[in-house]
PLY file of the C-alpha trace (Angstrom):
ply
format ascii 1.0
element vertex 307
property float x
property float y
property float z
element edge 306
property int vertex1
property int vertex2
end_header
30.68 -6.15 -6.07
27.05 -5.69 -4.99
26.06 -2.21 -3.76
24.92 -1.57 -0.21
21.14 -1.19 -0.33
18.61 0.44 1.99
15.00 -0.63 1.57
12.00 1.61 2.33
8.49 0.15 2.47
5.60 -0.54 4.82
2.53 -2.63 3.80
1.98 -6.19 2.55
2.66 -5.05 -1.02
6.32 -4.43 -0.15
7.02 -7.89 1.31
7.81 -9.87 -1.88
10.02 -7.00 -3.01
12.03 -6.95 0.22
12.38 -10.75 0.16
13.66 -10.73 -3.43
16.03 -7.84 -2.77
17.48 -9.46 0.35
18.11 -12.68 -1.59
20.25 -10.86 -4.18
21.83 -7.82 -2.52
23.28 -6.87 0.89
20.68 -4.87 2.83
22.26 -2.29 5.14
18.96 -1.34 6.76
15.20 -0.98 6.41
13.09 2.15 6.87
9.37 1.70 7.55
6.42 3.47 9.15
5.90 3.59 12.95
3.78 0.95 14.70
0.10 1.96 14.70
-2.95 1.09 16.83
-5.06 -1.65 15.24
-8.00 -3.90 16.05
-10.66 -3.52 18.71
-8.06 -3.25 21.44
-6.13 -0.62 19.49
-2.87 -2.34 20.41
0.27 -1.10 18.69
0.89 -3.22 15.59
4.08 -3.17 13.50
3.86 -2.65 9.74
4.36 -5.90 7.79
7.76 -4.77 6.51
9.09 -4.37 10.05
8.07 -7.93 10.93
9.77 -9.34 7.82
12.91 -7.24 8.34
13.29 -8.53 11.90
12.71 -12.08 10.65
15.54 -11.55 8.14
17.79 -10.07 10.83
17.91 -6.62 9.26
18.23 -3.37 11.23
15.06 -1.25 11.18
14.18 2.39 11.87
10.63 3.79 12.00
10.74 7.59 11.77
7.51 9.55 11.71
9.19 11.68 9.09
12.30 10.65 7.17
13.51 14.25 7.29
13.93 14.07 11.08
17.63 14.64 11.92
18.07 11.30 13.69
16.54 9.42 10.75
18.79 11.13 8.21
21.78 10.54 10.52
21.07 6.79 10.54
20.54 6.77 6.79
23.94 8.40 6.28
25.53 5.94 8.73
24.21 3.04 6.64
25.94 4.68 3.62
23.67 3.17 0.97
24.80 3.17 -2.64
21.21 2.39 -3.68
17.82 2.94 -2.07
14.84 0.81 -3.16
11.34 2.06 -2.30
8.04 0.16 -2.44
4.88 1.66 -0.92
6.83 3.44 1.81
4.13 6.02 2.55
6.37 9.09 2.81
7.72 11.50 0.20
11.51 11.51 -0.09
13.09 14.96 0.02
16.15 15.92 -2.05
18.60 15.22 0.79
17.46 11.57 0.80
17.14 11.28 -2.98
20.67 12.58 -3.51
22.35 10.47 -0.81
22.88 7.13 -2.63
25.38 7.11 -5.49
23.07 4.99 -7.66
19.93 6.93 -6.76
16.56 5.82 -5.41
14.57 3.20 -7.33
10.82 2.82 -6.84
8.55 -0.16 -7.52
5.17 1.37 -8.40
1.92 -0.55 -8.93
0.74 1.03 -12.17
1.86 1.70 -15.72
3.11 5.24 -15.22
2.22 7.96 -15.99
-1.25 6.47 -15.36
-2.17 6.46 -11.68
0.63 8.31 -10.01
0.09 8.66 -6.26
-0.74 6.67 -3.16
-3.55 4.35 -4.32
-2.87 3.21 -7.91
-4.29 -0.31 -7.45
-7.61 0.97 -6.13
-7.76 3.69 -8.78
-7.37 1.18 -11.61
-10.21 -0.94 -10.23
-12.47 2.05 -9.62
-11.95 3.25 -13.19
-12.70 -0.19 -14.66
-9.27 -0.43 -16.31
-8.66 -3.61 -18.29
-5.06 -3.77 -17.15
-2.67 -2.51 -14.52
1.04 -3.29 -14.20
4.27 -2.52 -12.42
6.82 0.17 -13.13
10.46 0.32 -12.02
11.49 3.96 -12.01
14.25 6.25 -10.78
12.77 8.67 -8.27
12.92 12.44 -8.54
11.44 15.22 -6.41
7.96 14.84 -7.95
5.25 12.32 -7.07
5.96 9.32 -9.32
7.25 11.58 -12.09
10.76 10.13 -12.41
12.22 8.38 -15.49
11.36 4.74 -16.18
13.62 1.70 -16.22
11.03 -0.87 -17.26
7.30 -1.65 -17.13
5.27 -4.85 -17.26
1.48 -4.92 -17.83
-0.86 -7.25 -15.96
-4.48 -7.99 -16.90
-7.12 -7.21 -14.28
-9.41 -10.18 -13.65
-13.19 -9.53 -13.43
-13.31 -10.51 -9.74
-10.05 -8.88 -8.66
-10.09 -6.91 -5.42
-7.40 -4.48 -4.31
-6.01 -7.34 -2.21
-5.83 -9.97 -4.97
-4.58 -7.57 -7.64
-2.08 -6.05 -5.22
-0.68 -9.48 -4.37
-0.07 -10.29 -8.05
1.42 -6.87 -8.77
3.77 -7.19 -5.81
5.08 -10.55 -7.01
5.47 -9.19 -10.54
7.20 -6.09 -9.22
9.68 -8.16 -7.21
10.62 -10.22 -10.27
10.87 -7.18 -12.52
13.08 -5.32 -10.03
15.60 -8.16 -9.87
15.56 -8.48 -13.67
16.50 -4.84 -14.23
18.70 -3.86 -11.28
21.96 -5.42 -12.46
21.61 -3.84 -15.90
20.78 -0.49 -14.34
23.75 -0.65 -11.96
26.09 -1.50 -14.85
24.75 1.43 -16.86
23.19 -0.82 -19.52
19.62 0.27 -18.71
19.25 4.03 -19.00
16.15 5.61 -17.38
13.77 7.12 -19.94
11.50 10.11 -19.29
7.80 9.35 -18.92
5.86 10.02 -22.14
2.75 11.95 -21.17
1.78 12.56 -24.79
1.17 8.84 -25.38
-0.55 8.25 -22.03
-1.80 11.32 -20.13
-0.87 11.38 -16.46
-3.59 10.57 -13.93
-3.42 10.78 -10.14
-4.60 8.32 -7.47
-4.95 10.14 -4.13
-4.72 8.47 -0.74
-7.92 6.75 0.33
-10.00 7.85 3.32
-12.56 5.87 5.34
-15.38 8.04 4.01
-14.55 6.89 0.47
-16.23 3.61 1.42
-19.74 5.06 1.72
-21.78 3.74 -1.22
-23.62 6.41 -3.20
-26.61 4.82 -4.90
-26.83 7.64 -7.43
-23.89 5.89 -9.11
-24.53 2.92 -11.40
-24.58 -0.62 -10.05
-21.49 -1.47 -12.14
-19.54 1.44 -10.68
-20.56 0.52 -7.15
-19.54 -3.12 -7.65
-16.10 -1.88 -8.75
-15.94 0.26 -5.60
-16.70 -2.75 -3.39
-13.79 -4.65 -5.00
-11.45 -1.66 -5.14
-11.78 -0.82 -1.46
-11.42 -4.41 -0.20
-10.05 -4.98 2.35
-9.41 -1.31 3.32
-11.22 0.94 3.95
-14.08 -1.31 2.92
-17.51 -0.20 1.67
-20.74 0.33 3.56
-24.22 1.80 3.48
-26.32 3.19 6.30
-29.20 0.98 7.44
-31.31 1.28 10.61
-29.04 4.09 11.76
-25.91 1.91 11.62
-23.26 1.13 8.99
-23.88 -2.08 7.07
-20.56 -3.21 5.62
-20.67 -4.67 2.12
-17.89 -7.22 1.52
-19.06 -8.74 -1.77
-21.66 -7.56 -4.28
-22.73 -7.90 -7.88
-24.77 -5.78 -10.28
-28.10 -6.99 -11.67
-30.70 -5.64 -14.07
-33.60 -4.01 -12.24
-35.53 -1.70 -14.62
-38.16 -0.68 -12.05
-35.78 0.03 -9.15
-35.31 3.60 -7.95
-31.89 4.88 -6.80
-31.58 4.09 -3.10
-34.60 1.76 -3.03
-33.97 -1.35 -0.93
-35.14 -4.57 -2.59
-34.75 -8.34 -2.67
-33.71 -10.14 -5.88
-32.73 -13.77 -6.31
-32.90 -14.18 -2.55
-30.34 -11.42 -1.94
-30.69 -7.96 -0.42
-29.98 -5.13 -2.80
-30.38 -1.43 -3.53
-31.51 0.24 -6.73
-29.32 2.62 -8.77
-29.87 4.70 -11.93
-28.67 1.65 -13.91
-29.59 -1.67 -12.35
-29.39 -2.83 -8.74
-26.46 -3.73 -6.52
-27.05 -7.12 -4.85
-25.19 -7.89 -1.62
-23.60 -11.36 -1.55
-21.82 -10.82 1.78
-22.49 -8.16 4.41
-21.58 -7.37 7.99
-24.11 -5.62 10.24
-22.77 -3.43 13.05
-21.40 -5.51 15.92
-21.70 -8.82 14.04
-19.53 -11.09 11.93
-19.62 -11.17 8.11
-22.49 -13.26 6.74
-24.00 -14.23 3.37
-26.64 -11.85 2.10
-29.31 -14.58 2.29
-28.54 -15.18 5.97
-28.70 -11.44 6.65
-32.21 -11.29 5.18
-33.46 -13.93 7.60
-32.89 -11.55 10.51
-33.50 -8.25 8.71
-37.27 -8.44 8.46
-37.58 -4.67 7.98
-35.14 -4.57 5.05
-37.87 -3.59 2.59
-39.25 -0.80 4.77
-37.78 2.07 2.77
0 1
1 2
2 3
3 4
4 5
5 6
6 7
7 8
8 9
9 10
10 11
11 12
12 13
13 14
14 15
15 16
16 17
17 18
18 19
19 20
20 21
21 22
22 23
23 24
24 25
25 26
26 27
27 28
28 29
29 30
30 31
31 32
32 33
33 34
34 35
35 36
36 37
37 38
38 39
39 40
40 41
41 42
42 43
43 44
44 45
45 46
46 47
47 48
48 49
49 50
50 51
51 52
52 53
53 54
54 55
55 56
56 57
57 58
58 59
59 60
60 61
61 62
62 63
63 64
64 65
65 66
66 67
67 68
68 69
69 70
70 71
71 72
72 73
73 74
74 75
75 76
76 77
77 78
78 79
79 80
80 81
81 82
82 83
83 84
84 85
85 86
86 87
87 88
88 89
89 90
90 91
91 92
92 93
93 94
94 95
95 96
96 97
97 98
98 99
99 100
100 101
101 102
102 103
103 104
104 105
105 106
106 107
107 108
108 109
109 110
110 111
111 112
112 113
113 114
114 115
115 116
116 117
117 118
118 119
119 120
120 121
121 122
122 123
123 124
124 125
125 126
126 127
127 128
128 129
129 130
130 131
131 132
132 133
133 134
134 135
135 136
136 137
137 138
138 139
139 140
140 141
141 142
142 143
143 144
144 145
145 146
146 147
147 148
148 149
149 150
150 151
151 152
152 153
153 154
154 155
155 156
156 157
157 158
158 159
159 160
160 161
161 162
162 163
163 164
164 165
165 166
166 167
167 168
168 169
169 170
170 171
171 172
172 173
173 174
174 175
175 176
176 177
177 178
178 179
179 180
180 181
181 182
182 183
183 184
184 185
185 186
186 187
187 188
188 189
189 190
190 191
191 192
192 193
193 194
194 195
195 196
196 197
197 198
198 199
199 200
200 201
201 202
202 203
203 204
204 205
205 206
206 207
207 208
208 209
209 210
210 211
211 212
212 213
213 214
214 215
215 216
216 217
217 218
218 219
219 220
220 221
221 222
222 223
223 224
224 225
225 226
226 227
227 228
228 229
229 230
230 231
231 232
232 233
233 234
234 235
235 236
236 237
237 238
238 239
239 240
240 241
241 242
242 243
243 244
244 245
245 246
246 247
247 248
248 249
249 250
250 251
251 252
252 253
253 254
254 255
255 256
256 257
257 258
258 259
259 260
260 261
261 262
262 263
263 264
264 265
265 266
266 267
267 268
268 269
269 270
270 271
271 272
272 273
273 274
274 275
275 276
276 277
277 278
278 279
279 280
280 281
281 282
282 283
283 284
284 285
285 286
286 287
287 288
288 289
289 290
290 291
291 292
292 293
293 294
294 295
295 296
296 297
297 298
298 299
299 300
300 301
301 302
302 303
303 304
304 305
305 306
């Protein structure tokens, strides 16, 4: 008999995992983050998981903190035998971890113990890792420190952004979860402690908007990784004419004579010098305007070279 499952998740990454879980197990309820203001009108917008849960006809709660008495009361009323977590956005305290008979299982977007924490996809791209992957783990009181059920690596493509890599990791994570859950529930797959001697633990903290400001004292290659790693959120930008100029796509280029921070034009594209090469902007978005190709931006930015 299949166990009663509660799912906890919030962003787009969690959607394939919830869909796969709901197709194989009875879902007693879904826990997700509260609706948040979004867009120019700052209208309240539900997290993607809430929208999918309602589409699937699943009951949903949105506590600001899971430890709130009414949230824990609902969780107990659902009487889950298993909790599955994917990018929920809140730390589970012992009273939640110890509630389900079969424990809490997490789908994490890295090969633990590398990139524990809130932003493992972005961290892998920022570091220039050749591969990422998904980990199915049993949660404990630490931050992504629990024992592992299974892992699957995934190569990072040269043009991957956080969005494209995250989409592939989510699909992989959904498949891997379904592959291992039955064996875990039957006791055939025993969680194994993370081996930090073979792969030292690293931590990926939550991103902030200010992380998107491009520092041209970094190399062009590192900045290009930042542009991809922070797409679509929080996005990257530089300051130009007293306003933020968002950088949506960029590429590094050799520029031996360029000084760090020097604005230039190469191959018909706007760019800025760094200690190693120049970062050329393929797509930008000036303040108050729509995204545009770098070449189109130059047509209206006649003072671009006035450093």
